[in-house]
N, C-alpha and C positions, 0 to 999 in steps of 0.2 A: 629500650627508650632511653638515652643517656640525662639525668641526674643537672640544671643547673643550679648553682649556688648564688644568692645575693652577698653582698659584702658582709653586712650585717649578720648571714649566718651564718659565713664562712668566719669571722672572729668569732662566733662564740663557738664554732666547733672547733676553734685554732684553741680555745681554752679549755675545754672540755678534754682535747687532744696531749694535752700539756703533760699531766701527768700519768699518761699509758706507755707501757709499755710496748713495742716493739711484736706481734703476737707471729707474723711472717716473715721467713728469713731468705732470703733467696740467692741459692750460690752459685758456682761455676756452669751448674748447669743449662742456668735463665726458668726463662715461665716456659715449663709445664705442664700438660696437663693438670698434674698434681696439686700444679702454687697455684693453677688457676683455679679446680676444685677446692683448696683452706684456702684460699682470703673469698671464696663466696660465703663459706663455712662458715668464718669469724663473723666477716658483714652482714647474715642473717643474723649471728647470736650476738653481737655487739652493736651493729649499724655504724659504727665506729672504730676503724681500726691503724695503727704501724704496722709497715711495712720498711725491712730493713735489706735494699737490698748492695750487699756489700761485696762485690767479687768487679760491680761495675764500674767503666768511667762514669762521666756525667751526661755525655749525649748515651749507653745505650743503656741511664738509667731513666732517661728521658720518654724514649724506645717504651721500657720496661712499664713504665707508671702510663703512659698513653695503652697498652695491649693490657691491662687490668681493667683500667678504668672501660673501655667498650668491651671486654669480654666480661663483665661482670657488673654492669649494669653501676660502673659506682664513680664520682661528683670527689675530682682530686680538691683536696683540700688545699693540702698544704706540702711542702718538700722542702729540707733542711736538711742538706751533708744526702748522705746516702741514708734520710726515714723519709719515709710518702705515709699521707695522711690524706684514707680514704674512708667516704660516708654512700653510704647509698640511708634512704627512708627504710624502717622496717614495717613489716607488714598490716602491725599494731598502728604507725607515724602516717600507712596512704589511708587508711581509714579516717582515724580524727580530719586529717584535711578535706578530704571530702566530704566530711560529715560539715567540717566545721564550709567547705563553701556553699554548702547546701541549704546554712541559714537564713 
């Protein structure tokens, strides 16, 4: 299920992502199952990650971002040049949100 963000949430995540370094680098091989697995692992561990698509052109980077978001159930936070920021709620975040809705 794709995650959607409000403008306020997106701005907060952009501020948090500013100090991060890219944890996944996508090379000439493009989006492979190994890349998807690594992005999924990073999102599970951190929730907010930067991904660098070094070899791709602008249109290819847009496709890479859409593929990553679709296959990892993440939300696009921001794209600056070759660096993309992705966010996915961590399991404790989801439990906290569900608890807030029930109160």
